[in-house]
Structure formats: structure tokens, C-alpha cells
C-alpha positions in Angstrom: 64.7 6.7 -38.4 60.9 6.6 -38.7 59.0 7.7 -35.6 57.1 4.7 -35.4 60.4 2.5 -34.8 61.7 5.2 -32.4 58.4 4.6 -30.3 58.6 0.5 -30.7 62.3 0.6 -29.4 61.0 2.9 -26.7 58.3 0.6 -26.1 60.7 -2.4 -26.1 62.8 -0.7 -23.4 60.0 -0.2 -20.9 58.7 -3.8 -21.3 62.2 -5.3 -20.7 62.8 -3.0 -17.7 59.2 -3.9 -16.2 60.0 -7.7 -16.8 63.3 -7.3 -15.1 61.6 -5.2 -11.8 59.3 -8.3 -11.7 61.9 -10.8 -12.0 63.5 -9.4 -8.8 60.1 -10.0 -7.1 60.2 -14.2 -8.5 57.2 -12.9 -10.8 57.3 -14.3 -14.0 54.6 -12.4 -16.8 53.7 -13.5 -20.2 53.4 -11.4 -23.6 49.5 -11.3 -23.3 49.7 -10.2 -19.6 52.4 -7.2 -20.6 50.0 -6.2 -23.8 47.0 -5.8 -21.3 49.6 -3.6 -18.7 50.6 -1.6 -22.2 46.9 -0.9 -23.2 45.8 -0.1 -19.2 48.7 2.7 -18.9 47.5 3.9 -22.3 43.9 4.1 -20.9 45.2 5.6 -17.6 47.2 8.3 -19.5 44.2 9.3 -21.8 41.4 9.2 -19.2 43.8 10.9 -16.9 43.6 13.9 -19.4 39.9 14.4 -18.2 39.7 13.3 -14.5 42.0 13.0 -12.0 43.3 9.5 -11.9 47.0 10.1 -10.9 49.7 12.3 -10.4 52.2 9.8 -11.6 52.3 10.5 -15.9 56.0 8.9 -16.5 55.9 5.7 -18.1 58.7 4.2 -15.9 57.3 5.6 -12.8 53.7 4.2 -13.5 55.5 1.1 -13.9 57.2 0.9 -11.0 55.1 2.9 -8.5 51.9 1.6 -9.8 51.9 -1.6 -11.4 55.3 -3.5 -9.9 54.2 -2.2 -6.2 50.6 -3.3 -6.9 52.0 -6.7 -7.4 54.4 -7.0 -4.5 51.1 -8.8 -2.6 50.6 -11.6 -5.2 52.5 -13.7 -2.8 49.7 -13.1 -0.1 46.9 -14.4 -2.7 45.5 -17.8 -3.3 44.9 -18.9 -6.7 40.7 -18.7 -6.4 40.4 -15.8 -3.6 37.2 -13.5 -3.6 38.6 -10.3 -2.9 37.4 -6.9 -2.6 39.5 -3.8 -3.4 38.6 -0.9 -1.3 39.1 2.5 -2.9 40.6 1.1 -5.6 40.8 4.8 -7.5 42.4 4.0 -10.9 42.4 0.5 -9.9 45.6 -0.4 -8.0 46.0 -2.8 -6.7 42.9 -4.8 -8.2 43.4 -4.8 -11.9 47.3 -5.6 -11.9 46.1 -8.4 -9.6 43.4 -9.7 -12.0 45.7 -9.4 -14.9 48.4 -11.7 -13.3 45.9 -14.2 -11.6 42.8 -14.7 -14.0 41.2 -17.2 -11.5 40.7 -15.1 -8.6 37.7 -12.8 -8.5 38.0 -9.2 -8.1 35.7 -6.3 -6.9 36.7 -2.8 -7.4 35.0 -0.7 -4.6 35.2 3.4 -5.1 32.8 6.2 -4.1 33.3 8.4 -7.2 31.2 7.4 -10.4 33.8 9.2 -13.0 36.5 6.6 -11.8 34.2 3.6 -11.8 33.4 4.4 -15.6 36.9 4.4 -16.0 37.5 1.2 -14.8 34.6 -0.3 -16.4 36.2 1.2 -19.6 39.6 -0.8 -18.8 37.7 -4.1 -17.8 36.1 -3.8 -21.3 39.4 -3.2 -23.3 41.5 -5.7 -21.6 38.6 -8.1 -21.3 39.1 -9.0 -17.9 36.4 -11.6 -17.1 37.3 -11.7 -13.4 36.5 -8.3 -12.4 33.5 -6.3 -11.5 32.9 -2.9 -10.2 30.7 -1.4 -7.4 29.8 2.5 -6.9 29.8 3.0 -3.2 31.2 4.2 0.0 33.0 1.4 2.1 31.0 2.4 5.0 27.7 2.0 3.1 29.0 -1.2 1.1 30.1 -2.9 4.3 26.7 -2.9 5.6 24.9 -4.5 3.0 24.5 -8.4 3.3 25.3 -8.8 -0.4 28.9 -8.0 0.7 29.5 -8.0 4.2 31.7 -10.8 5.4 31.9 -12.4 2.0 35.4 -12.0 1.0 38.3 -14.0 1.4 40.6 -10.9 0.9 39.9 -7.4 1.2 42.9 -5.0 0.2 43.7 -1.3 0.2 46.4 0.9 -1.1 47.3 4.2 0.6 44.1 4.8 1.5 43.6 5.6 5.0 45.5 5.5 8.3 45.5 1.6 9.8 42.7 2.4 12.2 40.3 4.0 9.9 41.5 1.1 7.4 40.4 -1.4 9.4 36.7 -0.3 9.8 36.7 0.3 6.0 38.1 -3.4 5.1 37.4 -5.9 7.9 33.4 -6.0 7.9 33.9 -7.3 4.0 36.1 -10.0 5.4 34.8 -13.7 6.2 36.2 -15.3 9.1 39.4 -17.0 8.4 39.9 -14.3 5.6 42.5 -11.6 5.7 42.9 -7.8 5.4 46.0 -6.7 3.5 46.9 -3.5 4.0 49.2 -1.7 1.6 51.5 1.1 3.2 54.4 3.1 3.1 57.2 3.9 5.5 57.3 5.1 9.3 54.4 3.1 10.2 55.3 2.3 13.9 52.6 4.7 15.4 49.9 3.5 13.0 50.5 0.1 14.0 50.4 1.1 17.7 47.3 2.8 17.6 45.3 0.4 15.4 46.0 -2.7 17.4 42.7 -1.8 19.5 40.3 -1.0 16.5 41.9 -4.6 14.8 40.8 -6.5 17.8 37.3 -4.6 18.1 36.6 -5.7 14.4 37.5 -8.8 15.1 40.8 -9.0 13.3 44.5 -9.8 14.6 47.9 -8.8 12.9 49.7 -11.8 11.7 52.4 -10.3 9.8 54.5 -7.2 8.5 56.8 -7.2 5.9 58.9 -4.1 5.0 60.5 -4.0 1.8 61.9 -1.5 -0.9 60.4 -1.6 -4.3 63.3 -3.2 -6.6 66.0 -0.6 -8.2 64.5 2.4 -5.9 64.6 3.6 -2.3 61.1 3.7 -2.0 60.2 2.0 1.3 57.0 -0.1 1.7 55.3 -2.2 4.4 52.4 -4.9 4.0 50.2 -5.6 6.7 48.2 -8.7 7.0 45.3 -9.3 9.1 43.5 -12.1 9.9 39.7 -12.3 10.4 39.1 -14.3 13.6 35.5 -13.2 14.7 32.9 -11.5 13.4 33.0 -7.8 12.8 30.1 -6.4 15.7 27.0 -5.1 13.7 27.4 -1.4 14.6 30.5 -1.4 12.4 31.6 0.2 9.9 29.7 3.3 11.4 28.0 6.1 9.3 30.0 7.5 6.3 32.5 9.7 7.3 32.9 8.8 10.8 35.6 6.1 10.7 38.0 8.9 9.2 37.1 11.8 11.7 36.9 9.7 14.8 39.0 6.3 14.6 38.4 3.4 16.8 40.5 4.1 20.1 40.3 3.1 23.6 37.9 5.3 25.7 
């Protein structure tokens, strides 16, 4: 059997497993979308040899822990939402959302220019018309009138503790919009400690969904915070301070 035939069979198997995992989440995917994810994976692995994008390099694990995990938030997003993905890294969850929901507008924000260069290459190669990038710290960008309180949704995946994350994300959200925080397991203490910060920043927790990624024992939590009031002008504070000194009751 030729090597290219073996590779095709392997790819077919990976594609089928991907479709089955998404089916468990009631998500349908087209051939065109699968092709975009496959190209995304190729670019991720290629660029990862040059810059640190991900510690996960096994194809099956990329599909589950990056692609499927990112798509667990689709049910919280409306078809024409304007979304900012803060601290996007290698593009998760923003790029997978953009592939699956071409009518949403996605802004990918990251502080490292090397990652922005990678993301711009992905956007070009996948022909994603609904995605743009910003090279900036969230604390600086959140003060900018071009971006402050301009988004229906701000989202982040595995970026910081919930108190710090709220200061990164809520300044971007318009009143009536929401912050989506993608977290791992064991977040009870985080939730408790973040209540005050979320209130100060103008938000209110409206739901917490705990689940396990399909065909795995990997626990996840998704926290949804609604923006009820304008974020006070003093927030976000200067770069580095939200992580060093999260908002707490004095």
C-alpha cells in the first residue's frame, strides 16, 4: 500500500472521529468546515516547530482538547454576535467558532506578535472573512474607546483566575452582552472569590455549566456573566496589575 493511501486512511479515521465527537454535542459540520479544521491543524503543527503555540501535538488530542473543547461554547453564541477572544494564543476558541459560525464577527486579541503573525496566516489560508486580529495587552485595549464596551461577547479559554479574567473581559462588553469564561474543573473557590470583582466591573453571573468532554474524563466549566452596568473608568487597571492584585473586598 502506498504511503499516501495510508495517510488518507488515517485522515479519514481522524475526520470520522471528529464528526462523532461533535455529534455528541449536537453539532453538525460540513465537508468544507472539516477541510478548514484540517488546514488549521497543519498550520498549527508547522508553526509550532518555530514558536511555542501548543504543548499538544497529537492529532487526536488536538481535535478533542483544542477543537472540540473550543466548540462547546457554540450554544451560548448568537448567529450575528460581535465577539472578542482575549488572550487567544493559537486561536482558541476564536478560530473554531469562526469556522463554524461564518456570520459572527471575531476579534482575536493577543499580546505576542509572533502569535498574531501565525493567526494572520491562518486567517489568510482558511479564507476567514469574519476574523481580525489585534496585537495588544487586554488592559491597554480595554481602555481604548474603539474597543471598550463594543462587543456582544468577550470570551477567554484558560487565561487567568476568574477575578483577574473579569477585569480583562468585562470592559469590552456592552450592556446586555456577556462574558464567557472557559475553565477547567475545581472552580468553586474561584467562583466564590470572583463574585465581588464581577459586581464591581458591572457583571452578574447568570449560569455555570459543568460537563465532561465527549469520550473522555476531562472536566470543564463554562461561566456566563451578563453585563448589567457600565464598567467604572478606572478598570482595567494598568498592565500586570489585574493578575498581581485581583479585585477583592478591602
